[in-house]
C-alpha positions, 0 to 999 in steps of 0.5 A: 156871536160875541157880546161885550157887556162892559160897553153896554155898562160903561165900566172899565176893567181898571176900577181907578177909572171908574166914574162916580155914576158908574160906581154907585148902585143902580136902581131897579125901576118899579114899573118894568117887568122884562125877561130876557132869555140868552144864548151867545157863543162868547161873552166878556165881563169885567176881566172874565170870558165865559163861552158857550153862554145859556140862561135868563134875566127877569126884572120885576118888582125892583129885583133883577133876577139871574136864572140858571146862567150857564157856560164855560170859563176859567177852564171849567164849567159854571152855572149860577143863579142870583139876584140883584134887588133895591126894593128894600133899599136903594143905596145898599142893594140886597144880593143873593148868589148860588153857583156849582162850578166845576173843574176851574183852575184855581188860580185863574178864579182866584184873580178873576173875583175879588170875593174869592180873594177874601172867601179863599186866600189860599188860593193865591198859592194853590195851582190845580183844578177845582169843583165847589158849590156855594150859597150867599147873601148879602149887600152891595156897598156904594161903590158896588162892591160886596159889603163884606160884613154882611155876607153869609152863606156856606158851600164846599170846596173840592180841590181835585188835584193841585199843589200847595207852595210858597205859602208862608204859614206852611213854610214856617210850619216846615221850618219848624219841625224840619219836614222838608215834605210840607214845603210844597204839598201835592193834594188830590180829593180834599173836601172841605166845608165853609161857613161864613158871616160877620167878616169871618170864614169858618173851615171845618175840620177835614183831613188829608195825608201827605205821603207818610204824615197824617193832617187834620185842619180846621178854624177860621180866617177873617176877610181881613186875612186873619188866621185862627187854625188848629192843624194836628199832625201825625208825623213820623220821626224818621221825616224830622231829621235831627233839627226836628227830633231836637224840637220834639225832644225839647217839647218832652222835656218841657212837658215831663218838667211839668210832672207828666211823663210822657213817650214819643213813639215813632208817629208824633203827634203834634198839634200846632196853634196858627195865629196871625196873618197870611202874610205874617203868621204866628205858629205854636207847636205842642205835643197833641197829647198835653 
């Protein structure tokens, strides 16, 4: 009925109290072949509770395979397969993971998995539901945490419905062009694709619309929270107010002074370069035509 894996592992949920032995990678014995087919009503692992769990675990050739682990967690459903192997290295085990999750609570998922915090740091500021498929591989370090520089993979993220708020880069942009609609975004059916390697995540350009504002976002962020994004917007002048229109007129003057005559209509195309870090963003806005 109930399985608490933390008791089996002898690992507390508080990482600061984990002993040295528990923090070292465990070596998969080379003389064991073992298969476990599992069903459980409730499974508790670290800080995560999973209900209606099924799947299998196979041990062979110094490798543990997780096969089709299914269950209900974080208000959605999960289907996970993966592996842990000490066949090549006893100190830095090889890991792989493939998952297909549906209707997960974004905020709960963010706080449940520290790797998600690195892959999708914006999740901290989103309230909503998420579908995602992802495949990755890499190595674990000596503390049984993923070696982030070794992780490679790709996947897709579909924000079914949600709100993005209190996100400092977005607040800085809203303040720069004086558009209050950008302080909190209501998002629906926003899908993007990611690839990651060498400690950086590439987000392929994706488009969405917020009221009358058209947006396209693409770029990179680092596992160290660094940002390198380009944001293309088409913003109606009517949403900007006096401060925003003054900002646009100043940009037009700067370009005209360089001998490039341009006129800006009712829909203003703006390109924003977003750099710095999530908690300390640096924005540089320019007219897209330049």
